[in-house]
N, C-alpha and C positions, 0 to 999 in steps of 0.2 A: 237590811231585807227583814223584818222582822214576822214571827211567828204568833197564831191566834188560835186562841181555843174557840168553836164555833159549836152550836146545838141548833138540829133543826127538827120542826116537828112535822110530819108526813100523815095522812089519812092513818097507815096502817102500824106505823112506828115513831118512836124519837131516837136521835142519833147526836151523839156528842160526839164531838173527833178532839185530839187533842196530839199538836205537831211533836213528830219525833217520835224515836223507839221508845219501847218499856227499856228502864236501865237494869240494868248488874245481870244479867241472862234472866231476867224474869220473860216470862210466854203468857201469856190468854191463857195456858190449862194449869198453870203453876197460881197464878194469880186464885184461878178458881178451889186450889185445894188448901190455898190458904198460906202462900210461897210470899214474902213481899219484899220491899225496895224501896226507899224513897227517893223520887226523882226530882222532887222539889222539897229541899231541905227547909228552908224558911218560911212556904204557903203550911207545909207541915209543922213546923213551932208555932205559925201564929192560929189554925186550926186546933192542935189542942189547946193552945193557951186561951182560945174563947170557951173549948169543952165542946168542941166540934168532933172532935175523937176520940171512942170510947176503948178502942185496942188500935194501934197503930196498922193499918193496912189490911184489914180482916173486913173492910167494906162489901168487897168481891161477894165471897163466900157467905158473911154472917147478913148482908142487907139488901144488894143488890140480888145475888141468885134464890135468896132465900126467900123475899119479899117481892118478885117478879113469880114465882113457882106461887106461893098464897094467893095473890092477887088474881093471875088467870092462865097460872098454870103455865106459862112459859120460861123459857130460859134467855137471860140474855147473849149476842152473839159479842163477845170481844174478839176482834179484829186487828190485829198489829203487821202491817207493811213496811217500806223500807221509810217510809217519812211520814209516816203517822199512824195515831191507836185510835180506833174508831170502839164504841159502845154502843151497840143496838138494843133500844127494848122494845118488845114487840106489843103492840094491841090486839089482841086475840079476839076483842069485841067487833072489830073490823069483818064484815063478810065478805068483803072486796068487790061485790057488787055494785055496780052505779045503777040500777034499775029501783024506782021508788015504785 
């Protein structure tokens, strides 16, 4: 039985789901404060070798949180449960109204 990452675009948000729990005592709150640990060493090495990583594991506080605040004043939801880790990015421009 395989596990797959998925991304879904809704009218008011983007959700990215990664199966499994966060590694080595990492929590969503610790990620926001800059605590880091590699969950997939091979992927990390490839991303580093191709120049996609500036500073291992700092993407949440330095990129995701900072850029969402700058973009639309929202903060991402980082949610971990028993089976998955979810990142939810909100689209503040959605008014929630279906009236035209």
